[in-house]
N, C-alpha and C positions, 0 to 999 in steps of 0.2 A: 504493500497499497503505498503512495505517496501521499503525504500530508502538506496541506499546500498554504502559505502565509501569504497575504497578499494586502499593502493598503498605499497612502500618498502621502508625499512629503509637502509640504511650501516651504514660503521662507521661514516662514514663525513655530510650524509644526508641523508633526506628524506624527500618523496614526498606519497602525500595521493591523492586520486585520487572520486570525487564527482560525481557519476554516476545517478541522481534525479531530479525529481524534489517534489514539495511541493503544493498542495493543501492547501487552507486558508478558506475552507467554515467550519466553527465550528460546529459539531455535536449538534443535539437540536433532543431529544428527542420527538416520535410522539405523536403531540397535539389531542386534543379529538374533534372529528367531531361535537358529540350530546351528551345531556345527560338529563338525566330523572326524574321527579320529584319521587322522594325516600318517604320521610314520611312528612306530613304537620301537620296543628293545625292552623286554620284562624281565632278563633275565635277574636275578640277583643273591650272587654267587659270593662276593664278595665286598668291598668298600672301599674308600677314601676318606678320611678325615683331617683334620687340623691342618691343613692344606687352605691357603686364603683362596686361591682361584682355582677353578675347575670347569671344564667345558667337555662338551658333549658335538661332534657336530651333524649336522643331517641335511639330505638331503629331501627336497620337498617334493611331494607326487602329485600336489595341484597346485592351483593356482586360489587366491584369494584371501582371508584373513586372518593371517593368528591372531588369534585372543586366547588362547592359555597353553601351558606344556606342564607334565606331573613329570614329575620325579618321585622315585623309590629313595626314600631319602627320613632318616631321624634326628633328634637332639638325643646325643650321650649323656651330657650333663644336665638336660633338661630344659635350655637355651640357644638359643641361635637367633644371629640379628643379620642376616644377607638381602645380598641383593641380586635379580634375576633378569639377564637383560635377554635379546637379541644381538648378536652381532652379523654381520658381514665375515665372509673368510678369507683368507689370503691368498696368493696366486699359491704357496706352501703348503694352504689345505689349516695354519691353525687360527684362528680368532685374531679380525683385524685389528680391534679397540675400535670399532666403528659401530655404535648402540643406533639400529632401527628402532625408532617411537623413543619410552621412557625406559627404564627400571623399575621392576615392581621389588618392592622395599616387605619385607617380610619379619618384624621380633616376637620372639615366643619359642611355644614347644611342639612338634612333632609325638603324637602314640606311636609307642613303641611295636613291632618294629617289621623293616621291609615295606610299607605301605606306601602306597601312592598320593601323591597331593599335590592337591590344583597352582597354581597361581597366574591367576589371571593379568592380564595384558592390557591395558588403558593407555592411550588410545593401542586399538590393537593394529598390530604390522602385516603388511604388506607382503606376499611372498609369491612368488612365481615356480611354478612348476621345474624340477630339473636345476636348479639352483642350489648352493649348499649355503647354508646357515648353521652360524653356532649357540645352543645355549649355553651361557655363561652364569657362574654363582659365583660372585666375590663374598665371602664372609667375612661380617664387617668385627662381629663380639660374639663373644659362645663357642660352641664347638658345634658342625657341622657335619651328619654322613652323609654321603651319594653312596648307595649300592650298585655294583656294576657286572658283567657278564664273568670278572676272573678272564684266567686264558684265553677264552672260548671267543672268535670273532662274530657275534650272532648278529651285526648288524653293519654291511656293507655298503649302508648311504652312509658314513661317517664315520668317525672315532673319537676315544676319550681322550685329553689332553689333563695337565696339573700343572700347577705352578703360573707365575706371571710369568716364564719364559716357553710357557708351552710342551713340557715335555710329555714322551709318546711314548708307545711300547708294552708288549704284553706285562711287564713288572709292574707297568700300574692297573693292569686291566685293561678289555680290549675297547668296551661300553661299556658306556654307564646305562641306567634301565631310564626309560623317560616316554612319555606321549606327546607328541605333539596334534592341535586339533585347528579344522578349520572352519571358521563363520561364514555361511552366506547370510546376506543381508537382504530386505526385503522393505522396498519403497511403492508407495504407491499417489499416482499423483492425485492431487484437489480436482474439487468439482466447481463451478460456478454455474451458477443460473442468475435470468431478470426477470423480476415480477414480473415485466408488460414488455412485450415482443417488439411494437412496436411504438414510439410515442409521438403524437400528433399535436403541437403549439402552433396559436399564432404567431406572426411576425412580431417579434421585439418582446417574445417571452422567453425566460431562458425553460430550454429542456430540461427535463429532470427524470431518474429514476431510481427505484430501490433493488434490491435483489441479496439475492444467499449464497454463501461457500461452504466448505464444508471439508477439511482433511480426513481421510482414513486413520491415517498415521497420527494425529493428535499433533501437527509441525504450526509451528508458525506458517501463515500464507503471508505472500506480500501481492497486491492487489494494484495493477496499475491499468490505466484506458489510453485507448487511440488518441483520442482527445478528450478534453475536459477535465474532471476531476472527481478521482473515486474518492471514498471515505470509508472507513470501515466503524458502524455505525451501533454497533455490540455485538455478541459471541456468533460469529456466522452470518452478520449481514452487510448490507452494504448499502452509499446512497450514492448517485451521480448525476453531476449541474456539470451543464456547460451556459457559457454567456452568449446570450441572444444575440442572432444576426440572420440579413434577410436573405435566404437560400431558394432556389428558383424548383430542388427538387428535395427529398425526403433525405436524408441522413444514417449511414447506421455506424453506429457503435462499438468496438468488441470492446472487451472486457478479459484480464488475460488475469492467469495466478501461478506465483513462482513460491514454492515451499522452503523452508528450509533457508532465508534470510531475515539479517535483523530490520527493522521499519524503518526508511529514512523518514526525517524530513526537508520539504521543499520550501525557503523563502523568497517573498517577490515585493517590491515596492516600488510604487510611482510618487513623481512629483509635477507640482505645478506650475516648474520653470521646465522646461525640457531641457536645458542645460548642467541641471543639477545631479542629471539619470546617470550620465556616466561617469561622474565621481563617486558613485552612491557605498558604501563599504555597509560589510554587514558582519555579526558575529553572534553567538551563541554561548549562551550558559544553561548547569542546569546540578541542579542542588539536589540534594536527597536528601531528604529528615531535615533540612536547614544548611544541611554542610556541601559544600561544592564539589561536586561529582563528575563532569565532565565538559568542555567546553570546544568551540570552533569555531569556524569561519567561510565565507562563501556563503550563496545560495543554500548550499546543499548541506544537509547534518542529517547523522547517523548514531546513535548509541545504545548499548545495551544494559536492562536492569541486570544487577547482580542479584538483588535479593528484596524481598515485599518491603514494600514504604512506601512515603509519599516524594514525587520528583515535580519538581516545578524544570519547563522548560521556558527560557525567556529570548525571544525572537530578537534584533537591533539593529534597525540602520540608519547608517550616519552620512549627513550632504558634506561637502567640499567645505563647508560653512560652519563643519560645527554640527548644526542640529541635527539633533537625533532624535527618535521615536522609538517604542518599542512594545510588544504585547507578550503577554505568557498563559499557556495554559498547565495547569495542574495534573497529575495522572496519580491514579491509586495504585501501586502494585501490587497483585495479591499472593499467595502463594501456591508454589505448585509443588502436592506432595511428590517423593521419590520416586520412582522404578524400580521393585526389588527383582534378582534376580535367583535362582537356585539350582544345583546341579548336585546326584550321587556317586558317589566314586565306586563305581562296578568290578565287582570281580564272578566266580564262576561260580560259588556262592555265598550266600549270606546266615550266617548261624548264632545262634545265644553266644554271648559272651565276644564276639568278634568285634572287632573295631569299623565302623564305618564313616567314610569322610564323606565332611560334604562343602561344599564350594558355594558362598556368597557373592554378590554382589550388587552394587547398585548405581544408578543414576542420578541428581538432584537439579534442576535450573538452577536453581537457589546457593553458587559455588560459596554463600558467607551460612550458610546453614549446620551447624553442626548435630550428630546421628547417633541416634540409639539403637542397636542392634538386639532385637530377639528370636530365637533358636527356642522352637518348642517340639521335644521329639517324638510326641504323642503317646510317652505312655510313663505323664503325670513327672516329667525333670522336663527342666530349660536353663538355660544359662542367658547370661546379659552381658554387653560390654558398649563403651562408648566412645565415638570417632571424632576427633575435634573437626573445624571449616573444614569442607569438603565439597565438591561436586557430584564425585565419583570415589567410589574404594570395590578393593578386593578383602573375601577376609575368609579364612576357613575354621571349620569345625569338625568335631570327631567325637562318636557316643555310641558306646556298647548296651545293647539290647538283653535282658535279662532270660525273656523268654520268646517263641517263635509266636509269629502275628506277622500282620498286612498293618504298618503305623505310618501316618499323616505326617509328616515333616512340615512344618513351618514358618518361615522367616519375615519376620516383621519387621522394617526399618523406619525410624522415626524421627522426622527433623522436629527441630528448634521449636516449631511454630505451631507443633501438633498432626502435622501433614503422613500420613502414614501408606509406606508402603508392601504389598505380601507376595508371598509366594513361596508354593508347595510345590510337595514330592512328594511320593509313594516309594516306604522301602517294605519288602520281603523276607522275612526271617525266617529262615525254614527249619524243620524238625531235621533232627538226624536222619531219621528214615527219607525225606523229601531231596535233603540234601545229598545223601548217596543215591540217587535216582537222578539227579543231574546228574553227579559224575558219573556214573554208571550210561548216562546218553555221549559223556565226552568220550568215556572210550570206547563206548561203539561208534562214533564218528572216525576213529584214527585209522586210515586208510591203510598204513601202514604195516597191520597187525592183520595176519589172517582168525579166519573163525572161531578155529581151535584157541586160539592167543587171548581174543578179546573173549571168547564164555568164558575160558578159565577165571580172568581177570574180573568178570561183570561176577560169576558165582559167587568168588568172596567176596564182593562187594554187598549181595542181594542176604551174604550169612552173616554177612554185621550190619543190615539193617534189622534183619529178623532176631539179632539177639540188642540192640538198641530198644527195639518194640518191648520187648518185654521185662527192659531193664536192668539186663545183665552186659553193663557198660565193659568189664575187667573180659570176655569173651567178646564183645565189638572189637575192646581194643586190641586184641589178640588177630584177631581176623584182617581189622584194618592193618596192623604188622606185618601180617603174613602177604595181602596186594600189593605195601609199597615193596616187598623185597623181589619178589616176581615184576612188579613192575621194573624195579634198579634192573634190573636184570633184562628187561629188555633196551632201556636206554644203554645201556652200556653196551650192546651189541648193534645202536645204532638203527633199532625197528622205531625207536621213537628219537622224535629232536627234542633238543634241550627244553626249547620252546612251549610245546605241549608238556615236556615231565612236568616244567616248572609251575603252569597253569593247573593240573593235577593235581601232583602231589603238595600244593599248597592248598588244594580246597579237602584233601584226607586230613592232612595238620588241623586244618578250621574244625572239622569234625572232631577231631582227635581233642580241640582244645574244648570244644562244648562242652566233652562229655566230662571235663577231671581228667582227665587219664593225660594229658601233657600242659605242658603252661609256655603257653603264644610267649608270654615275654623272655622266654628265658631259651628263645631258639628251637623251640619242640625237644629240651629234657624232659625225661618219663618224669612223672610224679613220683613219690615212694606209694608204694599201695601196703 
């Protein structure tokens, strides 16, 4: 929308007329509605820690916006302060030191052990299919542990590097465990309609019209007219007028809308003496709640409110004799609530006592708002944290459920003006029997094993499931140990890949942990019986 100001100047006085209104919703780019797993390496056979710089290079498999990375990591001492960034790669294959976008900061702790944790990138990073990039982690404080594939080169699209001199080699590990996620953005064009298709007026009468507009994405809409002046008159409505003139045929006026832009002001002035027009100078002043906020010159001006409040926009024109005139408009900015997003870390099975990782984020047009983040995990437990001023943030939470069932996780982000945004996700926690059935399905999906090998492994899983169903956890544990021994033999003879082995054995250990026969926090050491 163009906001027009027009007036007249005489030798002794000046008057300016302000004929527009201003919408104060800040333009926000269309956000990613989904993201897709692109690259990954999930083996966690060894680790590196207490090294300031750690990096893993990867080759993008698709073009788009990289919006998060997941790292298999934990904090051995219970705390770490790190910076995660995406860098370009030098000709030698090492991180170049050139960061794409902005680093993501994290300060806190991760739940042990070998779990994947999300680090959201804001702004997102544009990547191109076939191009190599580097995930770089800088430890600022505490101890950060990043797990890797040991001497097994499990990912051919990149490799592991350590230290600021970027050392590499199997003695450090071949590849860190990571996942990259690429977002698909959507944006829909706004619509505009006139209340009257054709306007007829008598000669000398100014034509007017009204109408509506709507943006399905909820973004700020800017209106312009091919001639005359179009003005927003409220939320989703507009009016248009044009100076009267003598024309032989009806005139057709078109209204167009562009979304995602700040709304400008346009000022104009006329003088009683034609000679003064060329010497006019213009200035703009904006105050927010009485304090200076923005300024400008010339006839065009735009500003973006950063929070709710009272804004006064003043336009002033001065002629070459020092005579000036001004006019002002008061705009009341209203609060826009934050928009929240939640994601759930994925694994083959989810069972009681297993830590589930949740990723959360929000955006808020109010860049000065502070926020309260509340997690409700759906089992009568919750957690709350407070964030300082900022228009966006990314964070993680983890929770272990004590019983099987389906839980609705609710993330609520509330700004300091009371505006709240919510997002939900569903977590299904399986019984031991259900989880073992899922694992059996994964075994049956191993194309590298023959029918006899699959049947033997699945039989042990079914026996363990039957033992768990009748409450005989000791027998269930022994049968799962028999499964692991046979499965490990298949892995050693290369009948099962290391990646498949890591996924299936990790799921079996999770079931054992839910039964209390293994301690998941001590890397699956048997508990005394």
